[in-house]
PDB file of N, CA, C and O in Angstrom:
ATOM      1  N   MET A   1      25.410  12.347 -13.681  1.00  0.00           N
ATOM      2  CA  MET A   1      24.497  11.676 -12.763  1.00  0.00           C
ATOM      3  C   MET A   1      24.512  12.525 -11.511  1.00  0.00           C
ATOM      4  O   MET A   1      25.551  13.113 -11.210  1.00  0.00           O
ATOM      5  N   GLU A   2      23.425  12.629 -10.760  1.00  0.00           N
ATOM      6  CA  GLU A   2      23.410  13.375  -9.571  1.00  0.00           C
ATOM      7  C   GLU A   2      23.810  12.478  -8.421  1.00  0.00           C
ATOM      8  O   GLU A   2      23.695  11.252  -8.415  1.00  0.00           O
ATOM      9  N   ASP A   3      24.346  13.316  -7.340  1.00  0.00           N
ATOM     10  CA  ASP A   3      24.768  12.655  -6.218  1.00  0.00           C
ATOM     11  C   ASP A   3      23.871  11.577  -5.547  1.00  0.00           C
ATOM     12  O   ASP A   3      22.655  11.580  -5.737  1.00  0.00           O
ATOM     13  N   CYS A   4      24.419  10.754  -4.846  1.00  0.00           N
ATOM     14  CA  CYS A   4      23.708   9.690  -3.973  1.00  0.00           C
ATOM     15  C   CYS A   4      23.039  10.354  -2.915  1.00  0.00           C
ATOM     16  O   CYS A   4      23.588  11.351  -2.445  1.00  0.00           O
ATOM     17  N   PRO A   5      21.853   9.945  -2.415  1.00  0.00           N
ATOM     18  CA  PRO A   5      21.131  10.450  -1.436  1.00  0.00           C
ATOM     19  C   PRO A   5      22.254  10.460  -0.094  1.00  0.00           C
ATOM     20  O   PRO A   5      23.183   9.676   0.095  1.00  0.00           O
ATOM     21  N   ARG A   6      21.852  11.548   0.693  1.00  0.00           N
ATOM     22  CA  ARG A   6      22.800  11.666   1.860  1.00  0.00           C
ATOM     23  C   ARG A   6      22.049  11.186   3.172  1.00  0.00           C
ATOM     24  O   ARG A   6      22.712  10.700   4.089  1.00  0.00           O
ATOM     25  N   THR A   7      20.785  11.306   3.264  1.00  0.00           N
ATOM     26  CA  THR A   7      20.008  10.760   4.262  1.00  0.00           C
ATOM     27  C   THR A   7      19.188   9.829   3.896  1.00  0.00           C
ATOM     28  O   THR A   7      18.911   9.579   2.722  1.00  0.00           O
ATOM     29  N   LEU A   8      18.618   9.090   5.154  1.00  0.00           N
ATOM     30  CA  LEU A   8      17.858   7.854   4.995  1.00  0.00           C
ATOM     31  C   LEU A   8      16.503   8.267   4.142  1.00  0.00           C
ATOM     32  O   LEU A   8      16.122   7.578   3.196  1.00  0.00           O
ATOM     33  N   ALA A   9      15.866   9.372   4.541  1.00  0.00           N
ATOM     34  CA  ALA A   9      14.597   9.819   4.024  1.00  0.00           C
ATOM     35  C   ALA A   9      15.074  10.119   2.500  1.00  0.00           C
ATOM     36  O   ALA A   9      14.230   9.695   1.709  1.00  0.00           O
ATOM     37  N   GLU A  10      16.041  10.650   1.947  1.00  0.00           N
ATOM     38  CA  GLU A  10      16.274  10.787   0.549  1.00  0.00           C
ATOM     39  C   GLU A  10      16.495   9.595  -0.070  1.00  0.00           C
ATOM     40  O   GLU A  10      16.098   9.487  -1.231  1.00  0.00           O
ATOM     41  N   PHE A  11      17.183   8.442   0.588  1.00  0.00           N
ATOM     42  CA  PHE A  11      17.416   7.260   0.076  1.00  0.00           C
ATOM     43  C   PHE A  11      16.162   6.407  -0.180  1.00  0.00           C
ATOM     44  O   PHE A  11      15.977   5.781  -1.223  1.00  0.00           O
ATOM     45  N   GLU A  12      15.322   6.439   0.861  1.00  0.00           N
ATOM     46  CA  GLU A  12      14.068   5.669   0.640  1.00  0.00           C
ATOM     47  C   GLU A  12      13.209   6.404  -0.437  1.00  0.00           C
ATOM     48  O   GLU A  12      12.491   5.745  -1.189  1.00  0.00           O
ATOM     49  N   ALA A  13      13.273   7.679  -0.510  1.00  0.00           N
ATOM     50  CA  ALA A  13      12.453   8.379  -1.735  1.00  0.00           C
ATOM     51  C   ALA A  13      12.937   8.129  -3.008  1.00  0.00           C
ATOM     52  O   ALA A  13      12.107   7.970  -3.903  1.00  0.00           O
ATOM     53  N   ARG A  14      14.275   8.056  -3.298  1.00  0.00           N
ATOM     54  CA  ARG A  14      14.776   7.727  -4.427  1.00  0.00           C
ATOM     55  C   ARG A  14      14.735   6.332  -4.744  1.00  0.00           C
ATOM     56  O   ARG A  14      14.353   6.091  -5.889  1.00  0.00           O
ATOM     57  N   PHE A  15      15.024   5.370  -4.042  1.00  0.00           N
ATOM     58  CA  PHE A  15      15.104   3.958  -4.255  1.00  0.00           C
ATOM     59  C   PHE A  15      13.933   3.276  -3.553  1.00  0.00           C
ATOM     60  O   PHE A  15      14.083   2.777  -2.438  1.00  0.00           O
ATOM     61  N   ARG A  16      12.898   3.255  -4.127  1.00  0.00           N
ATOM     62  CA  ARG A  16      11.516   2.592  -3.574  1.00  0.00           C
ATOM     63  C   ARG A  16      11.711   1.185  -3.924  1.00  0.00           C
ATOM     64  O   ARG A  16      10.998   0.404  -3.294  1.00  0.00           O
ATOM     65  N   SER A  17      12.546   0.660  -4.820  1.00  0.00           N
ATOM     66  CA  SER A  17      12.679  -0.792  -5.443  1.00  0.00           C
ATOM     67  C   SER A  17      14.031  -1.083  -5.303  1.00  0.00           C
ATOM     68  O   SER A  17      14.854  -0.199  -5.065  1.00  0.00           O
ATOM     69  N   GLU A  18      14.378  -2.482  -5.458  1.00  0.00           N
ATOM     70  CA  GLU A  18      15.662  -2.973  -5.644  1.00  0.00           C
ATOM     71  C   GLU A  18      15.989  -2.692  -7.102  1.00  0.00           C
ATOM     72  O   GLU A  18      17.166  -2.600  -7.451  1.00  0.00           O
ATOM     73  N   GLN A  19      14.913  -2.542  -8.031  1.00  0.00           N
ATOM     74  CA  GLN A  19      15.169  -2.292  -9.493  1.00  0.00           C
ATOM     75  C   GLN A  19      15.759  -0.936  -9.611  1.00  0.00           C
ATOM     76  O   GLN A  19      16.652  -0.777 -10.444  1.00  0.00           O
ATOM     77  N   ALA A  20      15.405  -0.033  -8.947  1.00  0.00           N
ATOM     78  CA  ALA A  20      15.682   1.462  -8.992  1.00  0.00           C
ATOM     79  C   ALA A  20      17.052   1.615  -8.532  1.00  0.00           C
ATOM     80  O   ALA A  20      17.722   2.543  -8.987  1.00  0.00           O
ATOM     81  N   CYS A  21      17.618   0.691  -7.554  1.00  0.00           N
ATOM     82  CA  CYS A  21      18.868   0.703  -7.024  1.00  0.00           C
ATOM     83  C   CYS A  21      19.970   0.125  -7.990  1.00  0.00           C
ATOM     84  O   CYS A  21      21.071   0.616  -8.239  1.00  0.00           O
ATOM     85  N   ARG A  22      19.414  -1.024  -8.471  1.00  0.00           N
ATOM     86  CA  ARG A  22      20.176  -1.747  -9.463  1.00  0.00           C
ATOM     87  C   ARG A  22      20.610  -0.794 -10.703  1.00  0.00           C
ATOM     88  O   ARG A  22      21.749  -0.719 -11.165  1.00  0.00           O
ATOM     89  N   GLU A  23      19.336   0.001 -11.196  1.00  0.00           N
ATOM     90  CA  GLU A  23      19.659   0.693 -12.188  1.00  0.00           C
ATOM     91  C   GLU A  23      20.710   1.856 -11.998  1.00  0.00           C
ATOM     92  O   GLU A  23      21.611   2.092 -12.804  1.00  0.00           O
ATOM     93  N   TYR A  24      20.479   2.553 -10.824  1.00  0.00           N
ATOM     94  CA  TYR A  24      21.491   3.474 -10.435  1.00  0.00           C
ATOM     95  C   TYR A  24      22.698   2.946 -10.436  1.00  0.00           C
ATOM     96  O   TYR A  24      23.465   3.440 -11.263  1.00  0.00           O
ATOM     97  N   LEU A  25      23.216   1.885  -9.605  1.00  0.00           N
ATOM     98  CA  LEU A  25      24.456   1.257  -9.786  1.00  0.00           C
ATOM     99  C   LEU A  25      24.926   0.929 -11.279  1.00  0.00           C
ATOM    100  O   LEU A  25      26.084   1.112 -11.655  1.00  0.00           O
ATOM    101  N   PHE A  26      24.080   0.510 -11.953  1.00  0.00           N
ATOM    102  CA  PHE A  26      24.505   0.224 -13.417  1.00  0.00           C
ATOM    103  C   PHE A  26      25.019   1.538 -13.957  1.00  0.00           C
ATOM    104  O   PHE A  26      26.172   1.584 -14.386  1.00  0.00           O
ATOM    105  N   GLN A  27      24.220   2.647 -13.966  1.00  0.00           N
ATOM    106  CA  GLN A  27      24.529   4.013 -14.393  1.00  0.00           C
ATOM    107  C   GLN A  27      25.907   4.560 -13.860  1.00  0.00           C
ATOM    108  O   GLN A  27      26.658   5.264 -14.534  1.00  0.00           O
ATOM    109  N   LEU A  28      26.142   4.161 -12.599  1.00  0.00           N
ATOM    110  CA  LEU A  28      27.484   4.682 -11.825  1.00  0.00           C
ATOM    111  C   LEU A  28      28.471   3.830 -12.528  1.00  0.00           C
ATOM    112  O   LEU A  28      29.372   4.436 -13.108  1.00  0.00           O
ATOM    113  N   ARG A  29      28.470   2.564 -12.582  1.00  0.00           N
ATOM    114  CA  ARG A  29      29.558   1.727 -13.047  1.00  0.00           C
ATOM    115  C   ARG A  29      29.795   1.890 -14.587  1.00  0.00           C
ATOM    116  O   ARG A  29      30.933   1.730 -15.027  1.00  0.00           O
ATOM    117  N   TRP A  30      28.689   2.223 -15.471  1.00  0.00           N
ATOM    118  CA  TRP A  30      28.964   2.289 -16.850  1.00  0.00           C
ATOM    119  C   TRP A  30      27.977   3.482 -17.374  1.00  0.00           C
ATOM    120  O   TRP A  30      26.899   3.248 -17.921  1.00  0.00           O
ATOM    121  N   PRO A  31      28.467   4.732 -17.144  1.00  0.00           N
ATOM    122  CA  PRO A  31      27.637   5.813 -17.505  1.00  0.00           C
ATOM    123  C   PRO A  31      27.493   5.827 -18.915  1.00  0.00           C
ATOM    124  O   PRO A  31      26.433   6.246 -19.382  1.00  0.00           O
ATOM    125  N   GLU A  32      28.472   5.400 -19.726  1.00  0.00           N
ATOM    126  CA  GLU A  32      28.319   5.326 -21.158  1.00  0.00           C
ATOM    127  C   GLU A  32      27.695   4.125 -21.807  1.00  0.00           C
ATOM    128  O   GLU A  32      27.668   4.002 -23.031  1.00  0.00           O
ATOM    129  N   GLY A  33      27.161   3.185 -20.927  1.00  0.00           N
ATOM    130  CA  GLY A  33      26.894   1.941 -21.394  1.00  0.00           C
ATOM    131  C   GLY A  33      27.777   0.729 -20.957  1.00  0.00           C
ATOM    132  O   GLY A  33      28.933   0.994 -20.628  1.00  0.00           O
ATOM    133  N   PHE A  34      27.403  -0.441 -20.920  1.00  0.00           N
ATOM    134  CA  PHE A  34      28.228  -1.484 -20.439  1.00  0.00           C
ATOM    135  C   PHE A  34      29.472  -1.733 -21.228  1.00  0.00           C
ATOM    136  O   PHE A  34      29.445  -1.809 -22.456  1.00  0.00           O
ATOM    137  N   ARG A  35      30.560  -1.859 -20.523  1.00  0.00           N
ATOM    138  CA  ARG A  35      31.960  -2.018 -21.042  1.00  0.00           C
ATOM    139  C   ARG A  35      32.459  -3.223 -20.228  1.00  0.00           C
ATOM    140  O   ARG A  35      32.434  -3.235 -18.997  1.00  0.00           O
ATOM    141  N   CYS A  36      32.902  -4.208 -20.964  1.00  0.00           N
ATOM    142  CA  CYS A  36      33.282  -5.460 -20.075  1.00  0.00           C
ATOM    143  C   CYS A  36      34.834  -5.103 -19.586  1.00  0.00           C
ATOM    144  O   CYS A  36      35.654  -4.729 -20.424  1.00  0.00           O
ATOM    145  N   PRO A  37      35.157  -5.228 -18.306  1.00  0.00           N
ATOM    146  CA  PRO A  37      36.512  -5.081 -17.888  1.00  0.00           C
ATOM    147  C   PRO A  37      37.422  -5.848 -18.498  1.00  0.00           C
ATOM    148  O   PRO A  37      38.552  -5.365 -18.563  1.00  0.00           O
ATOM    149  N   ARG A  38      37.244  -6.946 -18.982  1.00  0.00           N
ATOM    150  CA  ARG A  38      38.046  -7.942 -19.584  1.00  0.00           C
ATOM    151  C   ARG A  38      38.479  -7.728 -21.149  1.00  0.00           C
ATOM    152  O   ARG A  38      39.622  -7.669 -21.604  1.00  0.00           O
ATOM    153  N   CYS A  39      37.269  -7.634 -21.816  1.00  0.00           N
ATOM    154  CA  CYS A  39      37.575  -7.624 -23.330  1.00  0.00           C
ATOM    155  C   CYS A  39      37.232  -6.270 -23.960  1.00  0.00           C
ATOM    156  O   CYS A  39      37.608  -5.938 -25.085  1.00  0.00           O
ATOM    157  N   GLY A  40      36.428  -5.457 -23.079  1.00  0.00           N
ATOM    158  CA  GLY A  40      35.913  -4.235 -23.629  1.00  0.00           C
ATOM    159  C   GLY A  40      34.610  -4.026 -24.428  1.00  0.00           C
ATOM    160  O   GLY A  40      34.208  -2.966 -24.910  1.00  0.00           O
ATOM    161  N   ALA A  41      34.000  -5.295 -24.478  1.00  0.00           N
ATOM    162  CA  ALA A  41      32.880  -5.510 -25.463  1.00  0.00           C
ATOM    163  C   ALA A  41      31.741  -4.616 -24.792  1.00  0.00           C
ATOM    164  O   ALA A  41      31.811  -4.458 -23.573  1.00  0.00           O
ATOM    165  N   ALA A  42      30.767  -4.060 -25.452  1.00  0.00           N
ATOM    166  CA  ALA A  42      29.721  -3.304 -25.279  1.00  0.00           C
ATOM    167  C   ALA A  42      28.407  -4.023 -25.055  1.00  0.00           C
ATOM    168  O   ALA A  42      27.470  -3.410 -24.542  1.00  0.00           O
ATOM    169  N   LYS A  43      28.278  -5.432 -25.453  1.00  0.00           N
ATOM    170  CA  LYS A  43      27.101  -6.178 -25.242  1.00  0.00           C
ATOM    171  C   LYS A  43      27.297  -7.001 -23.989  1.00  0.00           C
ATOM    172  O   LYS A  43      28.348  -7.517 -23.610  1.00  0.00           O
ATOM    173  N   ALA A  44      26.023  -7.041 -23.368  1.00  0.00           N
ATOM    174  CA  ALA A  44      25.947  -8.022 -22.359  1.00  0.00           C
ATOM    175  C   ALA A  44      24.493  -8.218 -22.022  1.00  0.00           C
ATOM    176  O   ALA A  44      23.644  -7.465 -22.499  1.00  0.00           O
ATOM    177  N   TRP A  45      24.188  -9.194 -21.224  1.00  0.00           N
ATOM    178  CA  TRP A  45      22.816  -9.600 -20.838  1.00  0.00           C
ATOM    179  C   TRP A  45      22.707 -10.077 -19.474  1.00  0.00           C
ATOM    180  O   TRP A  45      23.562 -10.737 -18.882  1.00  0.00           O
ATOM    181  N   PRO A  46      21.434  -9.639 -18.959  1.00  0.00           N
ATOM    182  CA  PRO A  46      21.415  -9.898 -17.413  1.00  0.00           C
ATOM    183  C   PRO A  46      21.297 -11.349 -17.186  1.00  0.00           C
ATOM    184  O   PRO A  46      20.664 -12.115 -17.911  1.00  0.00           O
ATOM    185  N   LEU A  47      21.969 -11.675 -16.104  1.00  0.00           N
ATOM    186  CA  LEU A  47      21.967 -13.306 -15.477  1.00  0.00           C
ATOM    187  C   LEU A  47      21.075 -13.299 -14.348  1.00  0.00           C
ATOM    188  O   LEU A  47      20.155 -14.117 -14.328  1.00  0.00           O
ATOM    189  N   ARG A  48      21.232 -12.450 -13.369  1.00  0.00           N
ATOM    190  CA  ARG A  48      20.517 -12.254 -12.211  1.00  0.00           C
ATOM    191  C   ARG A  48      20.320 -10.857 -11.995  1.00  0.00           C
ATOM    192  O   ARG A  48      20.647 -10.020 -12.837  1.00  0.00           O
ATOM    193  N   SER A  49      19.725 -10.534 -10.750  1.00  0.00           N
ATOM    194  CA  SER A  49      19.358  -9.217 -10.425  1.00  0.00           C
ATOM    195  C   SER A  49      20.659  -8.172 -10.679  1.00  0.00           C
ATOM    196  O   SER A  49      20.474  -7.160 -11.355  1.00  0.00           O
ATOM    197  N   VAL A  50      21.708  -8.406 -10.222  1.00  0.00           N
ATOM    198  CA  VAL A  50      22.968  -7.628 -10.325  1.00  0.00           C
ATOM    199  C   VAL A  50      24.015  -8.173 -11.046  1.00  0.00           C
ATOM    200  O   VAL A  50      25.108  -7.608 -11.017  1.00  0.00           O
ATOM    201  N   LEU A  51      23.829  -9.301 -11.762  1.00  0.00           N
ATOM    202  CA  LEU A  51      24.994  -9.933 -12.470  1.00  0.00           C
ATOM    203  C   LEU A  51      24.648  -9.908 -13.961  1.00  0.00           C
ATOM    204  O   LEU A  51      23.557 -10.279 -14.393  1.00  0.00           O
ATOM    205  N   TRP A  52      25.686  -9.429 -14.746  1.00  0.00           N
ATOM    206  CA  TRP A  52      25.544  -9.436 -16.437  1.00  0.00           C
ATOM    207  C   TRP A  52      26.760 -10.092 -16.916  1.00  0.00           C
ATOM    208  O   TRP A  52      27.875 -10.094 -16.393  1.00  0.00           O
ATOM    209  N   GLN A  53      26.347 -10.670 -18.036  1.00  0.00           N
ATOM    210  CA  GLN A  53      27.480 -11.635 -18.669  1.00  0.00           C
ATOM    211  C   GLN A  53      27.728 -11.096 -19.960  1.00  0.00           C
ATOM    212  O   GLN A  53      26.804 -10.840 -20.731  1.00  0.00           O
ATOM    213  N   CYS A  54      29.237 -10.861 -20.313  1.00  0.00           N
ATOM    214  CA  CYS A  54      29.606 -10.213 -21.476  1.00  0.00           C
ATOM    215  C   CYS A  54      29.487 -11.023 -22.645  1.00  0.00           C
ATOM    216  O   CYS A  54      30.078 -12.102 -22.686  1.00  0.00           O
ATOM    217  N   ALA A  55      28.822 -10.644 -23.558  1.00  0.00           N
ATOM    218  CA  ALA A  55      28.617 -11.221 -24.929  1.00  0.00           C
ATOM    219  C   ALA A  55      29.935 -11.587 -25.699  1.00  0.00           C
ATOM    220  O   ALA A  55      29.923 -12.416 -26.609  1.00  0.00           O
ATOM    221  N   GLY A  56      30.997 -10.976 -25.323  1.00  0.00           N
ATOM    222  CA  GLY A  56      32.230 -11.122 -25.938  1.00  0.00           C
ATOM    223  C   GLY A  56      33.203 -12.121 -25.480  1.00  0.00           C
ATOM    224  O   GLY A  56      33.846 -12.808 -26.273  1.00  0.00           O
ATOM    225  N   CYS A  57      33.327 -12.213 -24.075  1.00  0.00           N
ATOM    226  CA  CYS A  57      34.070 -13.070 -23.448  1.00  0.00           C
ATOM    227  C   CYS A  57      33.437 -14.027 -22.492  1.00  0.00           C
ATOM    228  O   CYS A  57      34.074 -14.941 -21.968  1.00  0.00           O
ATOM    229  N   ASP A  58      32.231 -13.810 -22.286  1.00  0.00           N
ATOM    230  CA  ASP A  58      31.424 -14.620 -21.150  1.00  0.00           C
ATOM    231  C   ASP A  58      31.709 -14.272 -19.769  1.00  0.00           C
ATOM    232  O   ASP A  58      31.254 -14.958 -18.855  1.00  0.00           O
ATOM    233  N   ARG A  59      32.473 -13.193 -19.545  1.00  0.00           N
ATOM    234  CA  ARG A  59      32.867 -12.790 -18.142  1.00  0.00           C
ATOM    235  C   ARG A  59      31.534 -12.331 -17.571  1.00  0.00           C
ATOM    236  O   ARG A  59      30.613 -11.759 -18.154  1.00  0.00           O
ATOM    237  N   GLN A  60      31.640 -12.723 -16.255  1.00  0.00           N
ATOM    238  CA  GLN A  60      30.159 -12.238 -15.416  1.00  0.00           C
ATOM    239  C   GLN A  60      30.658 -11.097 -14.605  1.00  0.00           C
ATOM    240  O   GLN A  60      31.704 -11.167 -13.960  1.00  0.00           O
ATOM    241  N   VAL A  61      29.976 -10.156 -14.641  1.00  0.00           N
ATOM    242  CA  VAL A  61      30.317  -8.734 -14.008  1.00  0.00           C
ATOM    243  C   VAL A  61      29.094  -8.459 -13.154  1.00  0.00           C
ATOM    244  O   VAL A  61      27.949  -8.630 -13.573  1.00  0.00           O
ATOM    245  N   SER A  62      29.423  -7.975 -11.796  1.00  0.00           N
ATOM    246  CA  SER A  62      28.469  -7.520 -11.058  1.00  0.00           C
ATOM    247  C   SER A  62      28.338  -5.942 -11.028  1.00  0.00           C
ATOM    248  O   SER A  62      29.315  -5.215 -11.209  1.00  0.00           O
ATOM    249  N   VAL A  63      27.022  -5.450 -10.780  1.00  0.00           N
ATOM    250  CA  VAL A  63      26.978  -4.093 -10.556  1.00  0.00           C
ATOM    251  C   VAL A  63      27.252  -3.774  -9.116  1.00  0.00           C
ATOM    252  O   VAL A  63      27.538  -2.603  -8.867  1.00  0.00           O
ATOM    253  N   THR A  64      27.213  -4.533  -8.250  1.00  0.00           N
ATOM    254  CA  THR A  64      27.647  -4.296  -6.869  1.00  0.00           C
ATOM    255  C   THR A  64      29.280  -4.383  -6.505  1.00  0.00           C
ATOM    256  O   THR A  64      29.706  -4.105  -5.384  1.00  0.00           O
ATOM    257  N   ALA A  65      29.995  -4.741  -7.440  1.00  0.00           N
ATOM    258  CA  ALA A  65      31.421  -4.847  -7.311  1.00  0.00           C
ATOM    259  C   ALA A  65      31.929  -3.538  -7.098  1.00  0.00           C
ATOM    260  O   ALA A  65      31.698  -2.607  -7.870  1.00  0.00           O
ATOM    261  N   GLY A  66      32.714  -3.431  -5.924  1.00  0.00           N
ATOM    262  CA  GLY A  66      33.369  -2.200  -5.496  1.00  0.00           C
ATOM    263  C   GLY A  66      32.388  -1.000  -4.632  1.00  0.00           C
ATOM    264  O   GLY A  66      32.628   0.180  -4.377  1.00  0.00           O
ATOM    265  N   THR A  67      31.177  -1.885  -4.314  1.00  0.00           N
ATOM    266  CA  THR A  67      30.370  -0.880  -3.414  1.00  0.00           C
ATOM    267  C   THR A  67      30.285  -1.572  -2.130  1.00  0.00           C
ATOM    268  O   THR A  67      30.847  -2.657  -1.977  1.00  0.00           O
ATOM    269  N   ILE A  68      29.569  -0.970  -1.133  1.00  0.00           N
ATOM    270  CA  ILE A  68      29.305  -1.502   0.034  1.00  0.00           C
ATOM    271  C   ILE A  68      28.441  -2.910   0.115  1.00  0.00           C
ATOM    272  O   ILE A  68      28.270  -3.569   1.141  1.00  0.00           O
ATOM    273  N   PHE A  69      27.980  -3.192  -1.091  1.00  0.00           N
ATOM    274  CA  PHE A  69      27.012  -4.415  -1.181  1.00  0.00           C
ATOM    275  C   PHE A  69      27.778  -5.505  -1.852  1.00  0.00           C
ATOM    276  O   PHE A  69      27.197  -6.565  -2.083  1.00  0.00           O
ATOM    277  N   GLN A  70      29.184  -5.323  -2.228  1.00  0.00           N
ATOM    278  CA  GLN A  70      29.966  -6.402  -2.722  1.00  0.00           C
ATOM    279  C   GLN A  70      30.091  -7.479  -1.659  1.00  0.00           C
ATOM    280  O   GLN A  70      30.287  -7.250  -0.465  1.00  0.00           O
ATOM    281  N   ASP A  71      29.949  -8.762  -2.254  1.00  0.00           N
ATOM    282  CA  ASP A  71      30.111 -10.042  -1.092  1.00  0.00           C
ATOM    283  C   ASP A  71      29.044 -10.038  -0.213  1.00  0.00           C
ATOM    284  O   ASP A  71      29.182 -10.854   0.698  1.00  0.00           O
ATOM    285  N   THR A  72      28.089  -9.430  -0.187  1.00  0.00           N
ATOM    286  CA  THR A  72      27.018  -9.480   1.007  1.00  0.00           C
ATOM    287  C   THR A  72      25.625  -9.877   0.177  1.00  0.00           C
ATOM    288  O   THR A  72      25.444  -9.832  -1.040  1.00  0.00           O
ATOM    289  N   HIS A  73      24.801 -10.237   1.117  1.00  0.00           N
ATOM    290  CA  HIS A  73      23.399 -10.613   0.711  1.00  0.00           C
ATOM    291  C   HIS A  73      22.408  -9.596   1.240  1.00  0.00           C
ATOM    292  O   HIS A  73      21.209  -9.825   1.403  1.00  0.00           O
ATOM    293  N   THR A  74      22.954  -8.577   1.463  1.00  0.00           N
ATOM    294  CA  THR A  74      22.145  -7.368   1.966  1.00  0.00           C
ATOM    295  C   THR A  74      21.269  -6.798   0.908  1.00  0.00           C
ATOM    296  O   THR A  74      21.835  -6.427  -0.120  1.00  0.00           O
ATOM    297  N   PRO A  75      20.031  -6.674   0.990  1.00  0.00           N
ATOM    298  CA  PRO A  75      18.981  -6.040   0.041  1.00  0.00           C
ATOM    299  C   PRO A  75      19.662  -4.529  -0.260  1.00  0.00           C
ATOM    300  O   PRO A  75      20.050  -3.779   0.636  1.00  0.00           O
ATOM    301  N   LEU A  76      19.716  -4.289  -1.427  1.00  0.00           N
ATOM    302  CA  LEU A  76      20.096  -2.871  -1.968  1.00  0.00           C
ATOM    303  C   LEU A  76      19.220  -1.772  -1.308  1.00  0.00           C
ATOM    304  O   LEU A  76      19.715  -0.669  -1.072  1.00  0.00           O
ATOM    305  N   THR A  77      18.079  -2.020  -1.043  1.00  0.00           N
ATOM    306  CA  THR A  77      17.261  -1.041  -0.435  1.00  0.00           C
ATOM    307  C   THR A  77      17.170  -1.062   1.137  1.00  0.00           C
ATOM    308  O   THR A  77      16.250  -0.509   1.740  1.00  0.00           O
ATOM    309  N   SER A  78      18.143  -1.709   1.724  1.00  0.00           N
ATOM    310  CA  SER A  78      18.127  -1.838   3.116  1.00  0.00           C
ATOM    311  C   SER A  78      18.064  -0.683   4.038  1.00  0.00           C
ATOM    312  O   SER A  78      17.439  -0.696   5.098  1.00  0.00           O
ATOM    313  N   GLY A  79      18.731   0.297   3.591  1.00  0.00           N
ATOM    314  CA  GLY A  79      18.835   1.518   4.277  1.00  0.00           C
ATOM    315  C   GLY A  79      19.888   1.316   5.285  1.00  0.00           C
ATOM    316  O   GLY A  79      19.964   2.165   6.173  1.00  0.00           O
ATOM    317  N   SER A  80      20.685   0.359   5.291  1.00  0.00           N
ATOM    318  CA  SER A  80      21.817   0.087   6.290  1.00  0.00           C
ATOM    319  C   SER A  80      23.045   0.788   5.630  1.00  0.00           C
ATOM    320  O   SER A  80      24.013   1.033   6.349  1.00  0.00           O
ATOM    321  N   GLY A  81      23.070   1.111   4.370  1.00  0.00           N
ATOM    322  CA  GLY A  81      24.184   1.538   3.686  1.00  0.00           C
ATOM    323  C   GLY A  81      23.479   2.627   2.734  1.00  0.00           C
ATOM    324  O   GLY A  81      22.274   2.877   2.742  1.00  0.00           O
ATOM    325  N   ARG A  82      24.427   3.217   1.932  1.00  0.00           N
ATOM    326  CA  ARG A  82      23.839   4.255   0.805  1.00  0.00           C
ATOM    327  C   ARG A  82      24.219   3.390  -0.557  1.00  0.00           C
ATOM    328  O   ARG A  82      25.288   2.815  -0.759  1.00  0.00           O
ATOM    329  N   CYS A  83      23.177   3.439  -1.357  1.00  0.00           N
ATOM    330  CA  CYS A  83      23.281   2.889  -2.722  1.00  0.00           C
ATOM    331  C   CYS A  83      24.373   3.548  -3.312  1.00  0.00           C
ATOM    332  O   CYS A  83      24.420   4.778  -3.316  1.00  0.00           O
ATOM    333  N   GLY A  84      25.437   2.714  -3.912  1.00  0.00           N
ATOM    334  CA  GLY A  84      26.448   3.254  -4.585  1.00  0.00           C
ATOM    335  C   GLY A  84      27.727   3.503  -3.636  1.00  0.00           C
ATOM    336  O   GLY A  84      28.695   4.121  -4.079  1.00  0.00           O
ATOM    337  N   GLY A  85      27.707   3.048  -2.436  1.00  0.00           N
ATOM    338  CA  GLY A  85      28.467   3.162  -1.382  1.00  0.00           C
ATOM    339  C   GLY A  85      29.293   4.162  -1.155  1.00  0.00           C
ATOM    340  O   GLY A  85      29.972   4.181  -0.128  1.00  0.00           O
TER     341      GLY A  85
END
C-alpha cells in the first residue's frame, strides 16, 4: 500500500469521498483481508460506515480504531488530519 498523502492537496485529491477513505483504512488495517482480533475469523459484514461485525464471534470492529479518527465524529475527509493517522 502506498504512503498516506503528506499534504492537504494530496489528501483531497486521493480521498474525494468518505467511502474512499474508509476503503483505505480497511486496507491499512487488514491488508490480507478482514481478520477478527478476537477469534481470527476471516468473514465479517459491514454494520455502519466504519463498523464491521465478525461472522465468527459477533465482535464489532471499527476501521478507525487506532487512528486519529477513533472516538470522534470527525468526518474522515475533513482535512483536519490525515487519513490513517
